[in-house]
N, C-alpha and C positions, 0 to 999 in steps of 0.2 A: 843509710846511706854511709858506707865507709871512704875516709878520706885515701886518693889514690898518692902514695907519696913513695920515690924510689927507695929501696932500702938503704941504708947505711955503708959503705964501704969499708970505711977503715975502721981498723980495731980502736975499741975505746969511744967510738962514737954510741949514746944510748940515745933511744927513741922514746921517748914517753909514751904514755896510750893517748890514743888519739880520744876526744872527749867533744867532738863537734855533735851538736843535735842531729837526731836522725834524719830531720829534713832538711839539714844544711845543705846546700849546692858543695860539692866534690873539692877537692883539694885540686888546685893547679896551677901551673907556674903562669906567672904574669905573662909571658910570650907565648904558652901554650904546652901543652905535654905535662909530664908528671914532673914533680918535685925533687931534686937530687941535693941532698945535703950537702953531700961531699963538698959540690960546687960552689958551695955559702961561704962568704967570709966570715960568718959567725957560727959556722959550723962546731966550734968550741962550745957553745951554749947549750946545744944538746946535753950535756955532762953533767947541767944543774938541774937544779929539782923546778917544780912548778912555781913560777913567778919569778925566777932568776932566770933560766936562761930561755929555749924556745920549743914549742912543741906543734910538730907540723899537723894541720889540719885542724888546731886552735891558734897557734900563735906563731905566725912565721910571715918574715918580711917578704921573700918570694912568692909569697902566694896572691892569685889574681883578687882575691875575694878583699875588698877594704874592712871588712869587720877583721878579718885575721890580722891584718898588718896594724891597725888601732890597736889591737889587743897585745902585738911583738914591741910597740911603741910603748904602751902605758905600764908594760914589764920593764923597759929599757929605754927609759926618757932620754938618760944623756947619751944616747946614740943618734938622738934627732938631728944635731948638727950635722953629724957625718953623712946624711941624705937628702939633702937639700938637691942635689945635684941628680937623682937616680934617675935614669932612663924612666921607669914608670910614674906616670903623673899621680897615682894614688898614693904612692911611696912619699914622692914631695910633697902632697899636700895634708899628708896627716903627718907628716915630720914635722911640716911649719906649724901646726899646733903646739908643740913642746919645744920647739927649737929656739934657740935665743934671740929675742928681738931685735940684737945688734946685728943678726945675720939675715933676717926677713927683706932687708932693701933688696938684696940680689934677687931677688925670685918677683919684685917689682913687674918686669918683664917676662915672666916666665910664658910660655906659648898656651897653657893650659889654663882656662878662668876658674875651674876649681882650686885651683893654686892660688891663683890671684884673690881668690875670695877670702882665704883662708890668709894671707895675707893682708887683705882689708880689714879682719876681724882684730889684727893684734897687733900692726903697724901703730908705731909712737904717733900721738897726733901732729906731732912737729913735721912728719914726712907723709901725712896721710893724704894731702893735696897733691902728690905725684900721682896719685889712682881716679883723680875726677875724670881725666879723658879715656879712662879704660873703654874697651870696645864692647864690652858684656855689661848689659843693665844691674846683672844682679850684684856685679861689683860695684859699680859706682852707688845702688842703693844703700848696700854697706859703709860707702863713703858718705853718701847724705845722713846715715845713723847716728856716724860718731862724730864728725865735724865738729868743731865749736860753731854755733849757730852765725857768728860774725863770719866766719870762713865759707859760708855757702852761697856766696854770689855768682861763683864759676860755675854753679848747677842751677840756675835759676833759668837759663835755656836750655836745659839738656835736652837732646832728642826725645826721650823715655817719660810719658807722663807721668811714671808710677815714681821716679826718682825727683821729679818736681812735686808732687802730690805730699814727699816729705820735706822737701824746701820750704813748701808753703805753711806748714806746720811749725817748722823750728827758725825758721827764719827771723831775723829782729823786726819790729813793728816797723821802724825807719825805714827798711830796705824792701819792704811787702808790696807797696802800693803799686810796684811794676808789674807785679805778676797779677794783677787785677785785669789785665788784658790777655791772659793766659790760653792758649788755643785750647783746652779742653775744660769741659765743665766741671769736671771732678776736682780739679786744682783749685779754679775760680772759686768754687764751694769752700775748701777750706780758707780760702784768702776769705773769703766775706765773714767766714765765724770769727775771724781774727782782727779785721783790718777796723781802725779806728776813723771817726769822722775828723776832717770833712772828706777823706777820700772812699770812705765807706757809700757816702751819698753818689756818687760816681757810677756803684756797680749796681743804682735802683733802676738802670735803662740794660741790665745785660740783658741778653738776647735769650737767655735760657731762664726759664721760670723756677727751675730749681734754685737758682743762684740769689733771684729774687726773692724767693719764698725768704731765704736766709736772711737777706737784708731786710726786708719787713720784722723779721724777731730781732734784729739788732737796731734799727735805726731809732734814735730817739723819737719819744710819743709826737714831737711837736712838729715831727720831719714826715710821719707817715701818712699825712693826707696826699703827698708824692706818689703812693704806692696805691691808693684806695681806688683806683679804676681802672686796673692793671689789667689785662687780658687773659690772667691765668684766676680762676675762680680759688686757687689755693693760695696764691699771694693775695688777694683781698680776704680771705677768712684769716689769714695769719694779722693782718692790718686789722679787722673785727676785735681780735684779743688783747689787742694793747691802746686802740685809737682813743683820741678824746670826744667829747660830747660832739663836738661840731664835726668832725670827722664821720662820725657814726650817723649821724641824722642825715650825711650825703648820701650814706650808702644805706637808707631802710626800702630803697627801691632797688636793690640790685638783683639782677637778672636769675642770678644760682638762689636757689633756696636754703641752701647749706650756711650760704653768706648771712642772708638775709634773718634766719635764725638765731646766727652768731650774735649779728647785730642787736636785734630784739632782747634777749639777754643779758647784753653788756648792757644796753640803755637801762633796763629794768634793775639790773644790780647795782649801776652806778647811783639811780633814783634813791633806791633804796639806803644806799651807804649814806647819801646827802640828807636824807631825812632823818636817818638816825643819828645822824653827826649835829644836827641842829636841833634834835629835841622834837 
């Protein structure tokens, strides 16, 4: 499939052979229609060689196809700063990948989330907090990935659970307890995996069994009796994996066969270990 590029009209403009793959989309101006090289501010680049100039259908600033725009800027990264206000969002977004970080602040309020996403990936950490209230979740996710853990408090109540999951994984432990009451079970599961005593014990009453199961994996052995008769057999099974003798004996009549088997195996193993230890 050949690229649809208008022929150069001015003498001296040389068009390099198009090397786009056969299954590539045709070259097209980002506003529609064919590409006219003589209307481009970088028309003089046509006279340069591969990697130095531009190549319609392969490396072109005016193309609608992001890959060809990216190829243009990979050849000319120094031109990125000049195109941060280009009317086509793909050009602004790709230029933002290589532009000076000192110029990125001007794009924080860009109308397109694709552009703001690139800004969130490169903006200096000292300015990144300006994007914590961005309207798009993907932008806020990148912010949550990059902010220093101590600066994540503003995102603990983010409206998107994916953002809060990241916060729960990175927030300093001293600030994590408040997220034990998050409305989303996936967030609370991350909290339970990291939370320490005594705050962890409060999650033993969580409404979701998957959260309580994680609590059973993390609670000190002396406190596992709290969950020995949980309503969910998976939680009780986890208790049986680590519980002390007294707790295990209280679980011998558990109504779930899998739990009773786990209890018997633990008791047998514990008794055998004690006999070997005492000769």
